[in-house]
Backbone as ProteinMPNN parsed JSONL, in Angstrom:
{"seq_chain_A": "MKKISLFPLLIFCLQVFAQSDDASKFAAGINSDFLKKHLTVIAGAEMQGRETGTEGQRKAADYIEEQFKTMGLKPPAGMKSYQQLYPLYKDSMISCKLMVGNKELLFGSDYISPAISNESGSFSS", "coords_chain_A": {"N_chain_A": [[-94.777, 83.006, -127.546], [-96.438, 84.265, -130.324], [-99.722, 83.573, -131.479], [-100.879, 83.032, -134.739], [-103.568, 83.702, -136.733], [-104.767, 82.001, -139.494], [-107.085, 82.359, -140.761], [-107.974, 84.898, -141.966], [-106.273, 84.893, -144.197], [-107.08, 82.595, -145.515], [-109.705, 83.312, -146.278], [-109.024, 85.399, -147.948], [-107.629, 84.0, -149.999], [-109.695, 82.322, -150.913], [-111.458, 84.209, -151.982], [-109.914, 85.131, -154.098], [-109.729, 82.836, -155.741], [-112.424, 82.339, -156.229], [-113.279, 84.332, -157.945], [-112.065, 84.043, -160.366], [-111.551, 82.742, -163.602], [-109.319, 81.504, -164.245], [-107.814, 80.077, -162.055], [-105.305, 79.074, -161.572], [-103.546, 81.063, -162.317], [-103.526, 82.85, -160.155], [-102.946, 81.092, -158.085], [-100.343, 80.342, -158.596], [-98.867, 82.445, -157.635], [-98.984, 82.212, -154.914], [-96.965, 81.497, -152.426], [-94.345, 80.683, -150.064], [-92.977, 83.12, -149.649], [-94.891, 85.048, -150.442], [-96.952, 84.53, -148.567], [-95.577, 85.044, -146.167], [-94.971, 87.765, -146.482], [-97.551, 89.07, -146.479], [-98.779, 88.041, -144.133], [-97.021, 88.97, -142.227], [-97.54, 91.683, -142.266], [-100.322, 91.772, -141.606], [-100.318, 90.49, -139.1], [-98.728, 92.161, -137.691], [-97.505, 94.564, -135.248], [-98.602, 97.085, -135.704], [-101.209, 96.577, -136.43], [-102.488, 96.168, -134.107], [-103.522, 93.857, -132.851], [-105.986, 93.283, -134.054], [-108.573, 93.004, -132.993], [-112.115, 92.707, -133.057], [-113.953, 95.572, -133.889], [-112.044, 97.428, -133.268], [-109.471, 99.916, -133.893], [-107.258, 98.649, -134.987], [-108.418, 96.396, -136.216], [-109.858, 97.66, -138.226], [-107.757, 98.752, -139.7], [-106.514, 96.408, -140.631], [-108.573, 95.35, -142.224], [-108.735, 97.364, -144.157], [-106.219, 97.077, -145.304], [-106.413, 94.492, -146.456], [-108.508, 94.988, -148.237], [-107.244, 96.807, -149.953], [-105.36, 95.115, -151.085], [-107.042, 93.405, -152.531], [-108.013, 95.237, -154.438], [-105.621, 95.874, -155.763], [-105.085, 93.444, -156.962], [-107.056, 93.39, -158.801], [-109.562, 92.451, -158.238], [-113.112, 92.444, -158.07], [-115.655, 94.099, -156.117], [-118.216, 92.259, -154.276], [-121.272, 91.355, -155.969], [-123.744, 93.853, -156.084], [-122.678, 95.359, -154.088], [-120.805, 98.254, -153.143], [-118.358, 98.301, -152.068], [-115.68, 96.316, -150.676], [-116.084, 95.719, -148.105], [-118.423, 94.848, -145.604], [-120.713, 96.533, -143.714], [-121.693, 96.347, -140.289], [-123.719, 96.379, -137.335], [-122.28, 96.969, -134.147], [-122.109, 96.214, -130.803], [-120.984, 97.247, -127.665], [-120.41, 96.479, -124.347], [-119.838, 97.271, -120.959], [-118.778, 96.811, -117.567], [-119.037, 99.092, -115.035], [-118.834, 99.239, -112.261], [-119.008, 96.816, -109.622], [-120.589, 95.395, -106.969], [-121.145, 93.258, -104.28], [-122.827, 92.433, -101.439], [-123.033, 90.226, -98.774], [-124.67, 89.68, -96.004], [-122.688, 91.226, -93.691], [-120.452, 91.152, -95.171], [-118.407, 92.03, -97.873], [-118.261, 90.687, -101.048], [-115.73, 89.608, -103.356], [-115.485, 90.53, -106.647], [-114.992, 88.356, -109.379], [-113.452, 86.652, -107.938], [-114.919, 85.667, -105.71], [-117.354, 85.605, -106.921], [-118.918, 85.779, -110.183], [-120.301, 87.791, -112.787], [-121.944, 88.316, -115.733], [-121.631, 91.219, -117.805], [-123.711, 91.846, -119.56], [-126.085, 90.986, -118.404], [-126.409, 92.418, -116.121], [-127.787, 94.542, -113.649], [-128.428, 97.495, -111.763], [-129.198, 97.31, -108.308], [-130.786, 96.398, -105.188], [-131.019, 93.826, -102.821], [-132.746, 92.054, -100.322], [-133.186, 89.805, -97.574]], "CA_chain_A": [[-94.921, 82.953, -128.983], [-97.751, 84.745, -130.75], [-100.508, 82.726, -132.369], [-101.297, 83.761, -135.93], [-104.732, 83.092, -137.353], [-104.691, 81.932, -140.951], [-108.426, 82.538, -141.293], [-108.066, 85.99, -142.951], [-105.58, 84.513, -145.421], [-107.944, 81.629, -146.184], [-110.765, 84.089, -146.924], [-108.352, 86.122, -149.03], [-107.375, 83.06, -151.093], [-110.975, 81.876, -151.462], [-111.956, 85.301, -152.819], [-109.12, 85.15, -155.323], [-110.109, 81.711, -156.588], [-113.847, 82.394, -156.56], [-113.556, 85.335, -158.958], [-111.178, 83.868, -161.503], [-111.702, 81.57, -164.451], [-107.996, 80.92, -164.324], [-107.325, 80.06, -160.676], [-103.875, 78.757, -161.537], [-102.821, 82.327, -162.425], [-103.361, 83.37, -158.808], [-102.337, 80.058, -157.247], [-98.898, 80.341, -158.841], [-98.254, 83.504, -156.836], [-99.064, 81.916, -153.481], [-95.821, 80.709, -151.978], [-93.955, 81.071, -148.699], [-92.647, 84.55, -149.619], [-96.172, 85.768, -150.506], [-97.622, 84.366, -147.273], [-94.804, 85.753, -145.147], [-95.125, 89.206, -146.708], [-98.868, 89.547, -146.06], [-99.03, 87.696, -142.732], [-96.197, 89.859, -141.413], [-98.277, 92.952, -142.166], [-101.592, 91.568, -140.9], [-100.054, 90.114, -137.708], [-97.797, 93.124, -137.122], [-97.918, 95.384, -134.1], [-99.413, 98.228, -136.146], [-102.606, 96.146, -136.538], [-102.972, 96.217, -132.732], [-104.238, 92.644, -132.47], [-107.117, 93.095, -134.969], [-109.815, 92.644, -132.305], [-113.312, 93.269, -133.678], [-114.404, 96.873, -133.434], [-110.916, 98.283, -132.893], [-108.756, 100.572, -134.987], [-106.413, 97.621, -135.604], [-109.252, 95.581, -137.108], [-110.163, 98.492, -139.395], [-106.525, 98.837, -140.492], [-106.332, 95.118, -141.301], [-109.594, 95.263, -143.281], [-108.32, 98.285, -145.218], [-105.068, 96.456, -145.975], [-106.917, 93.397, -147.302], [-109.265, 95.62, -149.328], [-106.268, 97.365, -150.892], [-104.782, 93.982, -151.821], [-108.06, 92.988, -153.499], [-108.008, 96.226, -155.522], [-104.367, 95.709, -156.492], [-105.196, 92.221, -157.757], [-108.096, 93.569, -159.799], [-110.814, 91.79, -157.847], [-114.259, 93.346, -157.98], [-116.494, 93.862, -154.931], [-119.345, 91.357, -154.524], [-122.418, 91.929, -156.684], [-124.658, 94.635, -155.27], [-121.951, 96.122, -153.067], [-119.892, 99.252, -153.688], [-117.087, 98.126, -151.372], [-115.374, 94.94, -150.295], [-116.412, 95.568, -146.696], [-119.835, 94.889, -145.238], [-120.895, 97.161, -142.41], [-122.613, 95.664, -139.382], [-123.745, 97.045, -136.031], [-121.473, 96.337, -133.119], [-122.453, 96.738, -129.49], [-119.975, 96.958, -126.657], [-120.929, 96.726, -123.012], [-118.811, 97.118, -119.935], [-119.237, 96.968, -116.207], [-118.321, 100.193, -114.395], [-118.511, 98.77, -110.914], [-119.816, 95.672, -109.222], [-120.441, 95.209, -105.524], [-122.111, 92.306, -103.738], [-122.708, 92.279, -99.992], [-123.782, 89.142, -98.161], [-124.558, 90.028, -94.583], [-121.784, 92.374, -93.552], [-119.225, 90.856, -95.91], [-118.394, 92.38, -99.305], [-117.607, 89.65, -101.836], [-114.807, 90.118, -104.363], [-115.86, 90.167, -108.018], [-113.982, 87.593, -110.094], [-112.892, 85.645, -107.041], [-116.027, 85.068, -104.977], [-118.496, 85.462, -107.829], [-118.817, 86.445, -111.48], [-121.592, 88.225, -113.307], [-121.74, 88.909, -117.064], [-122.079, 92.61, -117.92], [-124.937, 91.967, -120.349], [-127.285, 90.725, -117.601], [-126.292, 93.129, -114.852], [-128.592, 95.728, -113.379], [-128.251, 98.004, -110.401], [-130.309, 96.943, -107.452], [-130.519, 95.927, -103.835], [-131.866, 92.688, -102.441], [-132.631, 91.712, -98.906], [-134.037, 88.656, -97.223]], "C_chain_A": [[-96.333, 83.378, -129.362], [-98.419, 83.725, -131.652], [-100.959, 83.58, -133.541], [-102.471, 83.005, -136.548], [-104.585, 83.129, -138.868], [-106.054, 82.136, -141.594], [-108.523, 83.687, -142.288], [-107.389, 85.639, -144.28], [-106.419, 83.51, -146.215], [-109.066, 82.345, -146.926], [-110.199, 84.826, -148.128], [-108.159, 85.2, -150.24], [-108.672, 82.569, -151.735], [-111.578, 82.94, -152.378], [-111.222, 85.328, -154.153], [-109.587, 84.044, -156.265], [-111.553, 81.796, -157.056], [-114.135, 83.35, -157.707], [-112.701, 85.167, -160.21], [-111.518, 82.609, -162.278], [-110.379, 80.822, -164.527], [-107.341, 80.946, -162.954], [-105.831, 79.798, -160.611], [-103.02, 80.012, -161.654], [-102.532, 82.895, -161.042], [-102.648, 82.361, -157.909], [-100.828, 80.045, -157.407], [-98.18, 81.382, -157.992], [-98.276, 83.251, -155.345], [-97.935, 80.965, -153.117], [-95.408, 81.227, -150.605], [-93.594, 82.555, -148.61], [-93.907, 85.409, -149.615], [-96.863, 85.725, -149.148], [-96.895, 85.138, -146.183], [-94.991, 87.258, -145.263], [-96.446, 89.715, -146.124], [-99.178, 89.214, -144.602], [-98.205, 88.56, -141.786], [-96.899, 91.2, -141.227], [-99.519, 92.77, -141.296], [-101.374, 91.249, -139.419], [-99.119, 91.097, -137.008], [-98.39, 93.965, -136.006], [-98.802, 96.549, -134.51], [-100.881, 97.862, -136.337], [-103.242, 95.956, -135.166], [-103.824, 95.011, -132.329], [-105.476, 92.326, -133.291], [-108.411, 92.682, -134.271], [-111.0, 93.376, -132.932], [-113.691, 94.597, -133.04], [-113.289, 97.82, -133.033], [-110.302, 98.929, -134.126], [-107.859, 99.572, -135.714], [-107.192, 96.747, -136.577], [-109.592, 96.369, -138.36], [-108.936, 98.633, -140.3], [-106.298, 97.548, -141.276], [-107.333, 94.963, -142.444], [-109.232, 96.175, -144.445], [-107.146, 97.713, -146.004], [-105.535, 95.36, -146.934], [-107.698, 93.958, -148.48], [-108.312, 96.182, -150.387], [-105.608, 96.255, -151.712], [-105.764, 93.468, -152.875], [-108.057, 93.925, -154.7], [-106.778, 96.06, -156.403], [-104.424, 94.49, -157.406], [-106.26, 92.326, -158.84], [-109.398, 92.865, -159.478], [-111.916, 92.827, -157.718], [-115.029, 93.06, -156.688], [-117.64, 92.898, -155.275], [-120.503, 92.091, -155.212], [-123.34, 92.656, -155.712], [-123.986, 95.449, -154.18], [-120.99, 97.086, -153.744], [-118.487, 99.091, -153.119], [-116.872, 96.644, -151.106], [-115.82, 94.664, -148.861], [-117.909, 95.711, -146.452], [-119.95, 95.48, -143.835], [-121.904, 96.377, -141.582], [-122.593, 96.385, -138.043], [-122.937, 96.252, -135.007], [-121.796, 97.008, -131.789], [-121.385, 96.312, -128.497], [-120.545, 97.355, -125.299], [-119.783, 96.546, -122.027], [-119.426, 97.363, -118.559], [-118.398, 98.056, -115.543], [-117.911, 99.805, -112.982], [-119.443, 97.613, -110.572], [-119.536, 95.404, -107.741], [-121.541, 94.252, -105.063], [-121.82, 92.125, -102.253], [-123.579, 91.106, -99.565], [-123.587, 89.297, -96.66], [-123.719, 91.291, -94.482], [-120.503, 92.191, -94.35], [-119.38, 91.251, -97.382], [-117.61, 91.306, -100.052], [-116.793, 90.28, -102.96], [-115.194, 89.594, -105.752], [-114.688, 89.445, -108.692], [-113.344, 86.505, -109.26], [-114.01, 84.906, -106.314], [-117.247, 84.817, -105.858], [-118.157, 86.131, -109.16], [-120.219, 86.797, -111.948], [-121.357, 88.855, -114.673], [-122.341, 90.311, -117.148], [-123.429, 92.726, -118.609], [-126.197, 91.761, -119.509], [-127.27, 91.444, -116.264], [-127.199, 94.333, -114.788], [-128.281, 96.2, -111.968], [-129.438, 97.571, -109.561], [-129.844, 96.497, -106.087], [-131.5, 94.804, -103.533], [-131.707, 92.446, -100.955], [-133.56, 90.534, -98.62], [-134.507, 88.752, -95.796]], "O_chain_A": [[-97.308, 82.901, -128.782], [-97.768, 83.092, -132.483], [-101.374, 84.724, -133.356], [-102.369, 81.815, -136.846], [-104.309, 84.18, -139.446], [-106.181, 82.094, -142.818], [-109.093, 83.503, -143.363], [-107.858, 86.03, -145.348], [-106.463, 83.57, -147.444], [-109.349, 82.022, -148.08], [-110.817, 84.871, -149.192], [-108.485, 85.572, -151.368], [-108.745, 82.415, -152.954], [-112.141, 82.617, -153.424], [-111.83, 85.523, -155.205], [-109.814, 84.288, -157.45], [-111.87, 81.369, -158.166], [-115.151, 83.193, -158.384], [-112.631, 86.081, -161.031], [-111.744, 81.547, -161.698], [-110.347, 79.632, -164.841], [-106.427, 81.734, -162.709], [-105.161, 80.257, -159.686], [-101.896, 80.041, -161.153], [-101.426, 83.367, -160.78], [-101.836, 82.744, -157.066], [-100.106, 79.767, -156.449], [-97.005, 81.213, -157.668], [-97.655, 83.993, -154.583], [-97.959, 79.783, -153.46], [-96.058, 82.114, -150.052], [-93.875, 83.19, -147.594], [-93.989, 86.388, -148.873], [-97.305, 86.753, -148.636], [-97.526, 85.81, -145.367], [-95.151, 87.947, -144.256], [-96.457, 90.681, -145.361], [-99.782, 90.029, -143.904], [-98.637, 88.851, -140.671], [-96.852, 91.782, -140.143], [-99.737, 93.533, -140.356], [-102.154, 91.685, -138.573], [-98.758, 90.886, -135.85], [-99.607, 94.061, -135.846], [-99.668, 96.962, -133.74], [-101.725, 98.755, -136.401], [-104.422, 95.615, -135.078], [-104.756, 95.153, -131.538], [-105.974, 91.201, -133.232], [-109.27, 92.066, -134.901], [-110.884, 94.546, -133.296], [-113.742, 94.727, -131.817], [-113.556, 98.903, -132.512], [-110.583, 98.533, -135.258], [-107.719, 99.645, -136.935], [-106.685, 96.396, -137.642], [-109.614, 95.803, -139.453], [-109.064, 98.632, -141.524], [-105.932, 97.59, -142.451], [-106.969, 94.492, -143.522], [-109.407, 95.795, -145.603], [-107.085, 97.848, -147.226], [-105.102, 95.308, -148.085], [-107.569, 93.465, -149.6], [-108.56, 96.041, -151.584], [-105.33, 96.438, -152.897], [-105.36, 93.133, -153.988], [-108.095, 93.473, -155.845], [-106.871, 96.099, -157.63], [-103.869, 94.51, -158.504], [-106.36, 91.452, -159.702], [-110.248, 92.7, -160.353], [-111.669, 93.959, -157.302], [-115.058, 91.924, -156.216], [-117.988, 92.746, -156.446], [-120.676, 93.298, -155.044], [-123.673, 92.134, -154.649], [-124.659, 96.155, -153.429], [-120.426, 96.776, -154.793], [-117.535, 99.679, -153.631], [-117.774, 95.827, -151.292], [-115.922, 93.507, -148.451], [-118.569, 96.581, -147.021], [-119.348, 94.975, -142.887], [-122.856, 95.811, -142.12], [-121.567, 96.942, -137.653], [-122.926, 95.021, -135.017], [-121.755, 98.233, -131.677], [-120.943, 95.163, -128.491], [-121.095, 98.444, -125.139], [-118.87, 95.752, -122.256], [-120.451, 98.031, -118.421], [-117.173, 97.947, -115.496], [-116.771, 100.022, -112.57], [-120.516, 97.458, -111.155], [-118.39, 95.215, -107.332], [-122.711, 94.415, -105.411], [-120.726, 91.722, -101.861], [-124.741, 91.016, -99.961], [-122.501, 89.078, -96.124], [-124.018, 92.302, -95.118], [-119.572, 92.986, -94.222], [-120.342, 90.866, -98.048], [-116.449, 91.041, -99.741], [-117.129, 91.356, -103.454], [-115.226, 88.388, -105.994], [-113.539, 89.873, -108.584], [-112.767, 85.555, -109.79], [-114.047, 83.676, -106.301], [-118.062, 83.938, -105.581], [-117.232, 86.939, -109.25], [-121.199, 86.168, -111.547], [-120.633, 89.846, -114.765], [-123.427, 90.56, -116.625], [-124.215, 93.613, -118.278], [-127.257, 92.289, -119.844], [-128.045, 91.107, -115.369], [-127.355, 95.058, -115.77], [-127.918, 95.41, -111.096], [-130.56, 97.48, -110.06], [-128.659, 96.251, -105.863], [-132.66, 94.841, -103.944], [-130.62, 92.626, -100.406], [-134.554, 90.303, -99.308], [-135.232, 87.875, -95.325]]}, "name": "protein", "num_of_chains": 1, "seq": "MKKISLFPLLIFCLQVFAQSDDASKFAAGINSDFLKKHLTVIAGAEMQGRETGTEGQRKAADYIEEQFKTMGLKPPAGMKSYQQLYPLYKDSMISCKLMVGNKELLFGSDYISPAISNESGSFSS"}
């Protein structure tokens, strides 16, 4: 069974209420059909899991932005868009080899090493 995060929907609803003098106008439209409609899209396979920095995450953000526009919500003061850009860094380990004596240890089983603190090198005692 897939887990569905309600966090994006919570942010969506908070934005709706925060920009309206008449919150009840928007609250009246939030029901099980409304939630099912939007959560089905956001949690759908076409959003590819919505992991940060992926095409699926960009599709989900575009979908939510389009919903904001449809509802007549304005972007935050000082911003031209609903989306805030931020730098994202991705690191990966190409290979990892550790020899102790004449024995090669198996990464993930015998030891682990985070990619962010890894450097190439040789050590001897």
